[in-house]
N, CA, C and O atoms as a GROMACS GRO file, in nm:
protein
  396
    1MET      N    1  -0.101  -1.024   1.487
    1MET     CA    2  -0.002  -1.008   1.351
    1MET      C    3   0.059  -0.889   1.364
    1MET      O    4   0.024  -0.779   1.406
    2ARG      N    5   0.176  -0.946   1.312
    2ARG     CA    6   0.224  -0.770   1.280
    2ARG      C    7   0.275  -0.775   1.133
    2ARG      O    8   0.357  -0.865   1.113
    3LEU      N    9   0.244  -0.698   1.026
    3LEU     CA   10   0.281  -0.686   0.892
    3LEU      C   11   0.417  -0.562   0.944
    3LEU      O   12   0.437  -0.489   1.041
    4VAL      N   13   0.494  -0.596   0.802
    4VAL     CA   14   0.560  -0.507   0.789
    4VAL      C   15   0.581  -0.425   0.669
    4VAL      O   16   0.579  -0.500   0.571
    5PRO      N   17   0.599  -0.306   0.638
    5PRO     CA   18   0.581  -0.191   0.516
    5PRO      C   19   0.582  -0.302   0.398
    5PRO      O   20   0.484  -0.354   0.345
    6SER      N   21   0.738  -0.325   0.369
    6SER     CA   22   0.738  -0.410   0.221
    6SER      C   23   0.646  -0.519   0.202
    6SER      O   24   0.632  -0.571   0.091
    7PHE      N   25   0.591  -0.551   0.290
    7PHE     CA   26   0.510  -0.697   0.301
    7PHE      C   27   0.353  -0.604   0.251
    7PHE      O   28   0.298  -0.626   0.143
    8ALA      N   29   0.310  -0.519   0.337
    8ALA     CA   30   0.174  -0.422   0.363
    8ALA      C   31   0.180  -0.309   0.289
    8ALA      O   32   0.080  -0.242   0.312
    9ILE      N   33   0.276  -0.241   0.184
    9ILE     CA   34   0.243  -0.126   0.196
    9ILE      C   35   0.292  -0.108  -0.003
    9ILE      O   36   0.237  -0.071  -0.106
   10VAL      N   37   0.428  -0.163   0.038
   10VAL     CA   38   0.506  -0.133  -0.112
   10VAL      C   39   0.409  -0.222  -0.176
   10VAL      O   40   0.344  -0.167  -0.266
   11THR      N   41   0.386  -0.323  -0.158
   11THR     CA   42   0.338  -0.423  -0.310
   11THR      C   43   0.161  -0.369  -0.269
   11THR      O   44   0.080  -0.366  -0.361
   12ALA      N   45   0.134  -0.346  -0.181
   12ALA     CA   46  -0.047  -0.305  -0.175
   12ALA      C   47  -0.042  -0.207  -0.290
   12ALA      O   48  -0.128  -0.227  -0.376
   13ILE      N   49   0.080  -0.058  -0.318
   13ILE     CA   50  -0.035   0.014  -0.390
   13ILE      C   51   0.083   0.043  -0.496
   13ILE      O   52   0.056   0.106  -0.598
   14ALA      N   53   0.179   0.009  -0.479
   14ALA     CA   54   0.302   0.054  -0.604
   14ALA      C   55   0.285  -0.060  -0.703
   14ALA      O   56   0.335  -0.058  -0.815
   15HIS      N   57   0.206  -0.165  -0.653
   15HIS     CA   58   0.224  -0.280  -0.702
   15HIS      C   59   0.133  -0.241  -0.856
   15HIS      O   60   0.178  -0.267  -0.968
   16SER      N   61  -0.046  -0.152  -0.818
   16SER     CA   62  -0.114  -0.112  -0.911
   16SER      C   63  -0.057  -0.026  -1.008
   16SER      O   64  -0.100  -0.032  -1.123
   17LEU      N   65   0.060   0.077  -0.971
   17LEU     CA   66   0.094   0.181  -1.013
   17LEU      C   67   0.257   0.142  -1.106
   17LEU      O   68   0.303   0.225  -1.185
   18THR      N   69   0.316   0.026  -1.082
   18THR     CA   70   0.444   0.035  -1.129
   18THR      C   71   0.430   0.054  -1.261
   18THR      O   72   0.529   0.116  -1.300
   19ALA      N   73   0.347   0.028  -1.358
   19ALA     CA   74   0.327   0.042  -1.484
   19ALA      C   75   0.302   0.216  -1.526
   19ALA      O   76   0.317   0.248  -1.644
   20PHE      N   77   0.269   0.307  -1.436
   20PHE     CA   78   0.232   0.426  -1.446
   20PHE      C   79   0.335   0.530  -1.459
   20PHE      O   80   0.350   0.624  -1.538
   21GLY      N   81   0.422   0.473  -1.327
   21GLY     CA   82   0.531   0.604  -1.299
   21GLY      C   83   0.559   0.555  -1.146
   21GLY      O   84   0.516   0.456  -1.086
   22ALA      N   85   0.634   0.644  -1.109
   22ALA     CA   86   0.729   0.603  -0.998
   22ALA      C   87   0.656   0.670  -0.874
   22ALA      O   88   0.627   0.789  -0.866
   23LEU      N   89   0.625   0.551  -0.759
   23LEU     CA   90   0.552   0.618  -0.658
   23LEU      C   91   0.646   0.560  -0.532
   23LEU      O   92   0.712   0.457  -0.525
   24TYR      N   93   0.625   0.669  -0.433
   24TYR     CA   94   0.693   0.642  -0.308
   24TYR      C   95   0.615   0.663  -0.182
   24TYR      O   96   0.536   0.750  -0.146
   25VAL      N   97   0.668   0.550  -0.125
   25VAL     CA   98   0.541   0.540   0.019
   25VAL      C   99   0.623   0.594   0.128
   25VAL      O  100   0.728   0.547   0.172
   26ILE      N  101   0.554   0.712   0.169
   26ILE     CA  102   0.643   0.774   0.254
   26ILE      C  103   0.592   0.738   0.402
   26ILE      O  104   0.672   0.729   0.496
   27THR      N  105   0.495   0.724   0.412
   27THR     CA  106   0.400   0.631   0.561
   27THR      C  107   0.369   0.471   0.476
   27THR      O  108   0.354   0.449   0.356
   28PRO      N  109   0.366   0.389   0.577
   28PRO     CA  110   0.471   0.398   0.727
   28PRO      C  111   0.647   0.358   0.642
   28PRO      O  112   0.681   0.325   0.528
   29THR      N  113   0.718   0.383   0.768
   29THR     CA  114   0.830   0.379   0.698
   29THR      C  115   0.916   0.212   0.743
   29THR      O  116   0.865   0.120   0.808
   30THR      N  117   0.992   0.216   0.711
   30THR     CA  118   1.070   0.056   0.764
   30THR      C  119   1.090   0.052   0.913
   30THR      O  120   1.116  -0.051   0.975
   31GLN      N  121   1.076   0.184   0.972
   31GLN     CA  122   1.055   0.103   1.132
   31GLN      C  123   0.929   0.119   1.207
   31GLN      O  124   0.910   0.101   1.327
   32SER      N  125   0.822   0.165   1.091
   32SER     CA  126   0.660   0.082   1.109
   32SER      C  127   0.609   0.007   1.130
   32SER      O  128   0.665  -0.093   1.085
   33VAL      N  129   0.501  -0.020   1.192
   33VAL     CA  130   0.448  -0.209   1.212
   33VAL      C  131   0.306  -0.138   1.190
   33VAL      O  132   0.276  -0.029   1.237
   34CYS      N  133   0.233  -0.208   1.120
   34CYS     CA  134   0.103  -0.239   1.104
   34CYS      C  135   0.039  -0.400   1.169
   34CYS      O  136   0.077  -0.517   1.162
   35HIS      N  137  -0.048  -0.345   1.218
   35HIS     CA  138  -0.116  -0.465   1.329
   35HIS      C  139  -0.217  -0.517   1.228
   35HIS      O  140  -0.248  -0.458   1.125
   36GLY      N  141  -0.271  -0.644   1.273
   36GLY     CA  142  -0.386  -0.680   1.223
   36GLY      C  143  -0.495  -0.621   1.299
   36GLY      O  144  -0.480  -0.550   1.398
   37GLY      N  145  -0.596  -0.651   1.250
   37GLY     CA  146  -0.735  -0.549   1.284
   37GLY      C  147  -0.754  -0.413   1.361
   37GLY      O  148  -0.850  -0.375   1.428
   38LYS      N  149  -0.593  -0.327   1.324
   38LYS     CA  150  -0.614  -0.207   1.383
   38LYS      C  151  -0.560  -0.107   1.260
   38LYS      O  152  -0.458  -0.141   1.200
   39PRO      N  153  -0.629   0.017   1.225
   39PRO     CA  154  -0.611   0.135   1.141
   39PRO      C  155  -0.469   0.098   1.108
   39PRO      O  156  -0.404   0.037   1.192
   40CYS      N  157  -0.415   0.129   0.990
   40CYS     CA  158  -0.314   0.125   0.929
   40CYS      C  159  -0.294   0.229   0.784
   40CYS      O  160  -0.328   0.193   0.672
   41LEU      N  161  -0.235   0.357   0.814
   41LEU     CA  162  -0.199   0.480   0.744
   41LEU      C  163  -0.145   0.431   0.654
   41LEU      O  164  -0.077   0.332   0.684
   42VAL      N  165  -0.146   0.469   0.511
   42VAL     CA  166  -0.048   0.445   0.411
   42VAL      C  167  -0.042   0.584   0.340
   42VAL      O  168  -0.150   0.624   0.298
   43GLN      N  169   0.057   0.657   0.322
   43GLN     CA  170   0.075   0.789   0.248
   43GLN      C  171   0.179   0.760   0.145
   43GLN      O  172   0.267   0.676   0.166
   44TRP      N  173   0.170   0.836   0.021
   44TRP     CA  174   0.246   0.793  -0.115
   44TRP      C  175   0.255   0.964  -0.173
   44TRP      O  176   0.182   1.059  -0.145
   45LEU      N  177   0.327   0.959  -0.227
   45LEU     CA  178   0.401   1.091  -0.313
   45LEU      C  179   0.407   1.044  -0.434
   45LEU      O  180   0.414   0.922  -0.422
   46ASP      N  181   0.408   1.084  -0.593
   46ASP     CA  182   0.477   1.075  -0.728
   46ASP      C  183   0.637   1.120  -0.714
   46ASP      O  184   0.699   1.157  -0.614
   47ASP      N  185   0.667   1.107  -0.812
   47ASP     CA  186   0.804   1.129  -0.818
   47ASP      C  187   0.837   1.308  -0.921
   47ASP      O  188   0.928   1.364  -0.982
   48GLY      N  189   0.706   1.328  -0.883
   48GLY     CA  190   0.717   1.478  -0.988
   48GLY      C  191   0.744   1.489  -1.168
   48GLY      O  192   0.732   1.586  -1.244
   49GLN      N  193   0.786   1.344  -1.195
   49GLN     CA  194   0.760   1.321  -1.374
   49GLN      C  195   0.598   1.289  -1.437
   49GLN      O  196   0.502   1.268  -1.363
   50ASN      N  197   0.593   1.290  -1.517
   50ASN     CA  198   0.483   1.249  -1.580
   50ASN      C  199   0.471   1.104  -1.649
   50ASN      O  200   0.534   1.074  -1.750
   51PRO      N  201   0.416   1.050  -1.607
   51PRO     CA  202   0.248   1.081  -1.549
   51PRO      C  203   0.264   1.121  -1.387
   51PRO      O  204   0.320   1.047  -1.306
   52LEU      N  205   0.211   1.239  -1.356
   52LEU     CA  206   0.143   1.229  -1.179
   52LEU      C  207   0.036   1.192  -1.168
   52LEU      O  208  -0.050   1.175  -1.255
   53LEU      N  209   0.030   1.172  -1.035
   53LEU     CA  210  -0.062   1.114  -0.994
   53LEU      C  211  -0.181   1.174  -0.997
   53LEU      O  212  -0.280   1.107  -0.970
   54ALA      N  213  -0.191   1.293  -1.027
   54ALA     CA  214  -0.333   1.363  -1.072
   54ALA      C  215  -0.362   1.306  -1.167
   54ALA      O  216  -0.477   1.270  -1.140
   55THR      N  217  -0.339   1.270  -1.263
   55THR     CA  218  -0.355   1.258  -1.357
   55THR      C  219  -0.382   1.112  -1.368
   55THR      O  220  -0.415   1.092  -1.485
   56MET      N  221  -0.384   0.986  -1.290
   56MET     CA  222  -0.397   0.865  -1.276
   56MET      C  223  -0.510   0.786  -1.266
   56MET      O  224  -0.538   0.684  -1.328
   57GLY      N  225  -0.593   0.867  -1.151
   57GLY     CA  226  -0.713   0.800  -1.122
   57GLY      C  227  -0.793   0.702  -1.052
   57GLY      O  228  -0.790   0.761  -0.945
   58PRO      N  229  -0.855   0.609  -1.029
   58PRO     CA  230  -0.849   0.527  -0.945
   58PRO      C  231  -0.769   0.410  -0.965
   58PRO      O  232  -0.726   0.386  -1.078
   59CYS      N  233  -0.737   0.314  -0.842
   59CYS     CA  234  -0.645   0.215  -0.839
   59CYS      C  235  -0.624   0.119  -0.728
   59CYS      O  236  -0.571   0.125  -0.617
   60HIS      N  237  -0.691   0.016  -0.806
   60HIS     CA  238  -0.697  -0.082  -0.734
   60HIS      C  239  -0.626  -0.146  -0.602
   60HIS      O  240  -0.539  -0.219  -0.651
   61VAL      N  241  -0.620  -0.153  -0.508
   61VAL     CA  242  -0.495  -0.138  -0.372
   61VAL      C  243  -0.574  -0.316  -0.301
   61VAL      O  244  -0.690  -0.357  -0.292
   62GLY      N  245  -0.445  -0.372  -0.269
   62GLY     CA  246  -0.453  -0.505  -0.198
   62GLY      C  247  -0.312  -0.481  -0.117
   62GLY      O  248  -0.220  -0.401  -0.134
   63LEU      N  249  -0.341  -0.612   0.000
   63LEU     CA  250  -0.230  -0.661   0.102
   63LEU      C  251  -0.198  -0.737   0.007
   63LEU      O  252  -0.286  -0.780  -0.069
   64PHE      N  253  -0.057  -0.773  -0.011
   64PHE     CA  254   0.018  -0.891  -0.048
   64PHE      C  255   0.135  -0.938  -0.003
   64PHE      O  256   0.208  -0.866   0.065
   65SER      N  257   0.169  -1.065  -0.037
   65SER     CA  258   0.265  -1.120   0.050
   65SER      C  259   0.409  -1.086  -0.026
   65SER      O  260   0.401  -1.020  -0.129
   66GLY      N  261   0.540  -1.128   0.021
   66GLY     CA  262   0.621  -1.089  -0.007
   66GLY      C  263   0.649  -1.182  -0.174
   66GLY      O  264   0.715  -1.142  -0.269
   67ASN      N  265   0.591  -1.281  -0.164
   67ASN     CA  266   0.597  -1.338  -0.318
   67ASN      C  267   0.503  -1.301  -0.421
   67ASN      O  268   0.495  -1.363  -0.527
   68GLU      N  269   0.430  -1.198  -0.390
   68GLU     CA  270   0.273  -1.135  -0.448
   68GLU      C  271   0.168  -1.204  -0.460
   68GLU      O  272   0.087  -1.193  -0.552
   69LYS      N  273   0.162  -1.291  -0.356
   69LYS     CA  274   0.001  -1.339  -0.334
   69LYS      C  275  -0.130  -1.253  -0.251
   69LYS      O  276  -0.143  -1.201  -0.140
   70LEU      N  277  -0.201  -1.267  -0.356
   70LEU     CA  278  -0.312  -1.154  -0.249
   70LEU      C  279  -0.356  -1.175  -0.164
   70LEU      O  280  -0.463  -1.235  -0.177
   71ILE      N  281  -0.322  -1.150  -0.051
   71ILE     CA  282  -0.399  -1.165   0.116
   71ILE      C  283  -0.508  -1.081   0.092
   71ILE      O  284  -0.604  -1.147   0.050
   72GLN      N  285  -0.528  -0.982   0.101
   72GLN     CA  286  -0.643  -0.910   0.140
   72GLN      C  287  -0.674  -0.765   0.018
   72GLN      O  288  -0.599  -0.672  -0.012
   73GLN      N  289  -0.842  -0.805  -0.037
   73GLN     CA  290  -0.852  -0.696  -0.158
   73GLN      C  291  -0.906  -0.560  -0.048
   73GLN      O  292  -0.988  -0.580   0.041
   74ILE      N  293  -0.837  -0.414  -0.075
   74ILE     CA  294  -0.850  -0.313  -0.004
   74ILE      C  295  -0.922  -0.215  -0.068
   74ILE      O  296  -0.836  -0.142  -0.117
   75GLU      N  297  -1.009  -0.179  -0.090
   75GLU     CA  298  -1.117  -0.085  -0.097
   75GLU      C  299  -1.027   0.011  -0.221
   75GLU      O  300  -0.948   0.094  -0.177
   76PRO      N  301  -1.040  -0.002  -0.355
   76PRO     CA  302  -0.975   0.104  -0.446
   76PRO      C  303  -0.956   0.212  -0.398
   76PRO      O  304  -1.014   0.228  -0.290
   77VAL      N  305  -0.879   0.324  -0.445
   77VAL     CA  306  -0.827   0.423  -0.376
   77VAL      C  307  -0.848   0.548  -0.538
   77VAL      O  308  -0.838   0.489  -0.646
   78ASP      N  309  -0.871   0.689  -0.544
   78ASP     CA  310  -0.852   0.731  -0.632
   78ASP      C  311  -0.722   0.848  -0.597
   78ASP      O  312  -0.737   0.957  -0.543
   79VAL      N  313  -0.553   0.768  -0.661
   79VAL     CA  314  -0.492   0.863  -0.654
   79VAL      C  315  -0.473   1.001  -0.657
   79VAL      O  316  -0.411   1.082  -0.589
   80SER      N  317  -0.565   1.005  -0.784
   80SER     CA  318  -0.590   1.178  -0.842
   80SER      C  319  -0.622   1.285  -0.713
   80SER      O  320  -0.559   1.386  -0.681
   81THR      N  321  -0.722   1.237  -0.664
   81THR     CA  322  -0.741   1.284  -0.533
   81THR      C  323  -0.754   1.279  -0.394
   81THR      O  324  -0.818   1.353  -0.319
   82SER      N  325  -0.653   1.134  -0.358
   82SER     CA  326  -0.597   1.114  -0.253
   82SER      C  327  -0.444   1.134  -0.208
   82SER      O  328  -0.387   1.210  -0.286
   83HIS      N  329  -0.373   1.094  -0.117
   83HIS     CA  330  -0.266   1.074  -0.137
   83HIS      C  331  -0.236   0.957   0.001
   83HIS      O  332  -0.132   0.918   0.054
   84SER      N  333  -0.380   0.927   0.027
   84SER     CA  334  -0.323   0.849   0.168
   84SER      C  335  -0.466   0.778   0.199
   84SER      O  336  -0.575   0.828   0.172
   85LEU      N  337  -0.445   0.662   0.255
   85LEU     CA  338  -0.577   0.534   0.306
   85LEU      C  339  -0.534   0.489   0.434
   85LEU      O  340  -0.419   0.473   0.477
   86THR      N  341  -0.652   0.470   0.490
   86THR     CA  342  -0.671   0.379   0.588
   86THR      C  343  -0.734   0.268   0.587
   86THR      O  344  -0.853   0.268   0.554
   87PHE      N  345  -0.660   0.137   0.626
   87PHE     CA  346  -0.717   0.030   0.589
   87PHE      C  347  -0.674  -0.055   0.745
   87PHE      O  348  -0.568  -0.030   0.802
   88ASN      N  349  -0.756  -0.139   0.788
   88ASN     CA  350  -0.752  -0.231   0.877
   88ASN      C  351  -0.698  -0.374   0.809
   88ASN      O  352  -0.772  -0.441   0.736
   89PRO      N  353  -0.569  -0.410   0.839
   89PRO     CA  354  -0.510  -0.530   0.800
   89PRO      C  355  -0.560  -0.653   0.878
   89PRO      O  356  -0.552  -0.667   1.000
   90SER      N  357  -0.630  -0.772   0.759
   90SER     CA  358  -0.693  -0.845   0.849
   90SER      C  359  -0.640  -0.966   0.941
   90SER      O  360  -0.573  -1.057   0.892
   91PRO      N  361  -0.669  -0.962   1.056
   91PRO     CA  362  -0.586  -1.022   1.169
   91PRO      C  363  -0.539  -1.211   1.108
   91PRO      O  364  -0.454  -1.286   1.156
   92ASN      N  365  -0.626  -1.233   0.996
   92ASN     CA  366  -0.627  -1.375   0.933
   92ASN      C  367  -0.512  -1.340   0.826
   92ASN      O  368  -0.505  -1.435   0.748
   93ALA      N  369  -0.463  -1.287   0.809
   93ALA     CA  370  -0.374  -1.256   0.720
   93ALA      C  371  -0.235  -1.318   0.683
   93ALA      O  372  -0.175  -1.321   0.576
   94GLY      N  373  -0.205  -1.362   0.799
   94GLY     CA  374  -0.091  -1.469   0.817
   94GLY      C  375  -0.015  -1.399   0.940
   94GLY      O  376  -0.057  -1.310   1.014
   95PRO      N  377   0.130  -1.477   0.941
   95PRO     CA  378   0.209  -1.465   1.058
   95PRO      C  379   0.293  -1.336   1.049
   95PRO      O  380   0.290  -1.255   0.956
   96ASN      N  381   0.356  -1.331   1.141
   96ASN     CA  382   0.438  -1.170   1.122
   96ASN      C  383   0.546  -1.191   1.003
   96ASN      O  384   0.583  -1.291   0.942
   97SER      N  385   0.577  -1.066   0.995
   97SER     CA  386   0.656  -1.103   0.818
   97SER      C  387   0.738  -0.979   0.854
   97SER      O  388   0.710  -0.868   0.899
   98SER      N  389   0.860  -1.044   0.815
   98SER     CA  390   0.985  -0.908   0.785
   98SER      C  391   0.995  -0.926   0.651
   98SER      O  392   1.113  -0.924   0.614
   99THR      N  393   0.928  -0.940   0.576
   99THR     CA  394   0.964  -0.893   0.437
   99THR      C  395   0.851  -0.853   0.336
   99THR      O  396   0.880  -0.814   0.223
   0.00000   0.00000   0.00000
């Protein structure tokens, strides 16, 4: 299985933070691919406007499909202390995706 960033990343983290402020996923990029069963690094930054990530604390994270269906729950991450996470996408999450 191959997961493209818009499928795995933007909805995974930004979904939890959109009510709080702007979040920019910097890794993976649109040219990157995450494979099922293999580590996938996700890195993010805020937009420098309040509220900053440093004030947000723990956020729930998940792997979502293009239509925002939860496919895999990922361990919560404290975005006030970390700007990255590594997870293994489930090989059973679904077919290859380009959305």
